[in-house]
N, C-alpha and C positions, 0 to 999 in steps of 0.2 A: 341755180340747177349743178344738179349732179352728174359728172362726165364720168361716163363709163364707154368700154371698148367699143371705137366706133367702127358699125359693118361696111364691109367694103362692095358689097352687092350692092345693086340696083335693085334685086327683087328681097323680099323680108319677110320673114312672117314671126306672129306673135300669140305666142300659146292663149287659150286655146286654140282661137278660131279665125286669127284674121292673116291677111297676106297683103301685101304693099307692095307697091311698085313706084319707083321716083324715075320720073323724064327730065330732071334737071332742075325743073321748075315748078313741079306741082307732085306732091305725094299723094297716091290715091291708095285709097284703102277699103278693103271688101269683107265684109263680115261675112265669112261663109256660109254660116248656119241661117243666118237669116236674107243672107243677099243684098244689106244693105252696105250702102258706102259712103266715103265721105272724102271730099279732098281737103289737101292742107294746103299753103304755099306762105311764101314770104319765111318771115323769124320762126314758126313755126316747125315748118318743113325743113328749115336748115339745120334747127335745134336736133329734129329727131334721125334725120339723116346721117347727122353728126355721133349718135350715139347718146344725147342728151335726153333730160326729160324737162320740157320748158314749163316753168311756173306759170305761163299766162293759158297753158291748156286747161287748167282746171276751173279758172274762169269762163273759159269759152263754152264748156262742156254742160255748165249748166243750163245752157240753152238749146242743145241738142243731143237727144237720146241716144244717137250712137255714136257720136264723139264719148258721151260720159262715158257709154262701156268699153271705147278704147281706152279711154283714160286709165278706167278700172283696171284693165287688161295691164297696161304701162306699169301700175301702181306695184305690181306682184312680179314684172319680165319685162324686160327691153326688147328692142327690138333685134332679130338675129335674122343672118341673110338664108335667105332662101333660095335650094336647090333639090335635087330628088333626094337625097337622103333625108332633109329635113324635112320634106314633104311625107316620105314615108313614115318617119319617126312620128312626127307631127306632137302631139302634147305628150307623148309616150307608146311605147308600143303596148299591145294588148293580145290580141290571139293570133297566132298560127295557126295556120289549115295546112296538114299534110296530107295528101293523097296517098294513099301507099299502093294501090292498083286502081286500075280502070275495070277492073271485071266486077260483074254485080250478078247477083243470083234474082234480078227483076231487070224489067227494059221498060221502065216507067217513061209514059209515054212523052213527058216534059223534061227530060233529067238534061240539066243543065251541063254535065262534063262527057253527056253521048254516051253513057254505060252501059254495059250489057252482058250476057254470061260465056259471049264470043269475045270479049277484050281480052288481049294478053297485056298490053302495056304493065309495066311497075316499077317502083323504085327496088334499089338493091338495099342490100343491109347496111353497106360500108356509107351508101349515102345518106341515108336516112339518120343514121346517127352522127353523122357529120352535122346535117340540118338541124338535129335539136340540139347539138353543142354549140353551134352558132347560135341557133335563135335564144338559148339560154345566155350566152354571153351578151346580145344585144338589149337583154333585158326583157323578153317576153316572159309573160307571168302565166298564159295561159295556151295551151296547143291542142288542138282538134285532130285526131287522126281519123281521115274518111277517106272515101273512092270516088266512083266504086264503091264497094262497100268492104270494111276496112276488116270484119270479122274473116272473109276470106284468104286474106294474107298472112302468109307466114308469119310475118314481120310483127303482125297487130300487137302479141303478149311484150314481146322484146325491147317493141318501143315504146310500150305503156313504162316497161318497168325501166328503160334509159331516162324517158322524161323525170318518173321519179325520184332516181338515184342523183340527176342534176338538180332539180329541187324546184321542178315547176310545182306553184302553188295548184292550179287545175288541169289534168288533165282526162279528156273527155274524147269520147268514142261514138262518133256519129253515125248511126245503122239503121237497116230498115227489121234487125233483128230474128230474121230468119235463120242465119248460121249461126245462133246463140248457143250452144249443146253446151251440157252441165258443167262438163270439164272446162272447158274455153271462159264461160261465167264463174269457175271459182278462181281461174288464174289471173282473170282481170279485178276480180273483187281480191283478190289479193294485192294490187297496186292500189284498190281505193280508186279506179276510175270514176268518171261521172260518164251517162250515158247521153245522149239523144238521139230520138225517133224522129222518123217520119211518118206521117200516118196521114190517109187521105179522105176515110168517109165511113159513119156508122153502119152503112149498107157495104155487105162484103161483097155483092156483083159491083158495086162502083168502085169501091176500094180498088177489086182484083184487076178491074178492066183499065185503071188508069197506070195500074204497076203491071198490067200485061201477064200477072203470074198467079195461076189457080191457088185458091187456100190462103195465100199471102196476108189479106187482112188478120185472121185469125193467128197467124203463126208469128204476127207482129203483136198481137194484142198479149198472146202468151208471153213474149219475150219480156213486154216491158211489166209484166206481174210478177215476172221473177227475178229481174232484177231490182224491182221496189220490194220483195220479199227477202232478197239478199241486204237491205238494206243500205244498198247505194241510190246516189243520186240519180235522177232522172228528169228531162223533159222531152216535153213532143212539139214537132213543129206540124201545122196543118198545113198544106198548101192547096189554095183555093184558087179553084178555074173551072172553066163552062162544064165540066161534068159533075161537079160536087158541090159548088157553092151556095145551092138551096137548102143543101144539108145540113151547113156549118153548126147551128144551135146543136143539132142532133150529136153531130160529131165531139164537138164538147162535150158534152153530156157524158159520152160513151168513155170518153179519157178519166174524166170527173171522176169517174164510176169506178176507176180501177185506184184512185188514192193519189190523184196529182191536184195541188192546189191551181188556181188561174194564173199564179206565177210563173207556173211552170208548161203553162199551155201557149203557144204563138200561133197565130196566124197570119201566114205572109200570103203572097200572090206567086201565081206561075211568072218565071222571068223569061225574057225573051233574049236565051242563051243556049247553046246546044240544040238540043230537040226542041227544047222550050220556044226557040224560033222559028219554027217550024209549025208548031201548033198554036202558037197564042192566037188570039181573035180581038174583033175590039170589045165583045163581050168581057174577056178576063181583063182585056186594061180597063174596062170601067170599072172593073172588080178593083185593081189593082189602084184607080184613082179614088175610089170610097173607103180601101183598107190602109190606107199609106204605109208606112215605113215600117223597121222593126221598133222604131223611139219615135217621138215628137221630136221636132227640131229644134225643139229649145232646151233637149237632153243634149249638148254639143261637146264632147269633149274631144270633138277629132282625134281620136285615138289611134296611134299606126297598127297596122296587121298587115300581113302578107299571108300568101298561099304559093305554097309549094305543088305544082301537079306532078302526076302522076308519069310525064315524061322528063320530069326535071325541072320544065319551065316556071319560071318565079313570076307571080301578078301580084300585083295593090292587095287585091280582095278573090275568093273564091268563083265570085261571077266577074270580077273585071278581066276577063280574059282577051279582050281585043287590046292590052297593054301590057305586053312582055317587058321584064325588065333585064333579062338574060337566064341561064340554066346553068342548076348546079351540075351539071356534067361539065362545065366547062369552067366554073368560077364559084368560088364556097359561095354560101347564102351572104354571108359576115363582108364579102369584100359585095356581092352586090347591093345589097340594100346601102351598104356605107359610100357608095359611090357618088359622087359630086357631080352629077349630070347638070346642067345649066337649064334654068327652065326660063320660057317663053310666059309671057303674063301678058294677057289681049283678057279685061275682064269681062267685057262685050263676049267676047267669044267661048271665058268660060262657063259665064252666067246662061246662055245659048246651050251649050254644049251638056252642063249638068241638069237643065230641064229635058234635053232630050233622051237623057241617061234615064229617066225615070222607069222605063220599061226595063230595064236590064240588073239596075242597081235600087235597091230599098235604102240604103244609108244614106244620107245626107253626105257625111266624112266621104264614103267611098264614091259619090257622085263627084263632088267637087274636084277630090284626089286626080278619078279619071279623067275629069274636063281640062287639069291644069295637066296632067300627062299628054294628053291629047294635041298639044301644041310641042311637047319636049322630043328633043331627037332620043329615038333609041337607044341608040350605040354606048358603047361603054364612056366615060371620059377619062379610061386610062386606071382606075385604083387599081394596084395587084391585089392577087387573091393572098 
C-alpha cells in the first residue's frame, strides 16, 4: 500500500462524484451521480481513512460494480477532506453566473429571478470587476453575464472586456435580445462574446403571452439572426411550460431555421424558483419529469459553479437561491468560496433532499450540492477576505 497524507476530517470527497462519511467503524460512501452507496469496514475502512490505497480493494471491487467505480476513482485521486469549499469546487470550477442587474425589459410569467422593468437592484462596477478577478483566480474558465437582462446594464460591455483581459476562455451573455442595438452588438463582437437566448414558442402570441411583452418574439428572433450574421457563437434555451409544451417541435424547427444546430438548442422546463414557484402546475411538473435535466446523469463531472446575484448574494447555482453562501458586499468572492465551513453529511437526508429539489434544479450535481448544503451552517467559518 502506498501512503499519502492522511485526511483529518470525518467527511471526505473523491473526484469526480463521491462523498464519504466515517463514523469510526464504517466508511459510508455515496456516488452522487447515481445515488449508489457502499459501506467499507475493518481494514479497508481503516486504510482509506488513513489516506492509504488498500490492495484488497481491487479484489473486492471485482464482485461489486459500485465498489469497482469507487476503486477506479481512487486510482486517479486520494480521498480529500470535505468542507464547503471542497464541495463548491467539486472536480474543478466551471461556470460563474454574474447577474449585472435585476431589471429586464420583459416580465416573464416564470422568471426565476423575479425580474421586471421596475426592478432597480444592480451590481456596481467595482464589485463586478472584483468578482471577475476573484473568479479567474479561483480557476473559473467560463463566465455568463446575465440578469435581469444584462444588455440593459451599462456594465455589460466593460464586464465583457474585463473578463477577456483576465483570460476567461468563454464569456457568454444570456439575454432575450430585445436590447441588442447595432452599436452594442459591435462592441460585444469586439470582445468575441458568445450569446445565449431565451425563446418560448413558434407562435408569436404564445411567446409574447409568456414574456408579457408584445412583439418580443419577433425582436428576439431578429437578435439571434444578427448575432449569427456577425459570426458569433449562439445557443437557444427553450423553456417548456403549460403554455407552450405542445409546440416544442415547431419551436425547435423555427430556431433551426435560423441556422442553429441541435447541439445549440436546449429544452429545459419551468423551475419552481422566483415567479416560477407561483405559476408551476402539476402539468408543468409532469413535463419536467419527461424531459429531465440539462444532461444525462451518466455524464457526471460534479463541476463547481457559483452565481453572484444582482444584490450581491452568492449562491451555489443561479437556481439554488435557497442556499446563500455570503455577500460580495461584505466579503470577496474568493473568501466566500474558499471558506472551509464544516458540513453535516446525512446520506438519507441528502438523497431525500436531492429528490425533492428536482423541481428547482435540473442538474444532478446542483441538486446534490444543494442537498448537502441544506444541512450545513450558513454562517462563515471565519476565513479572512
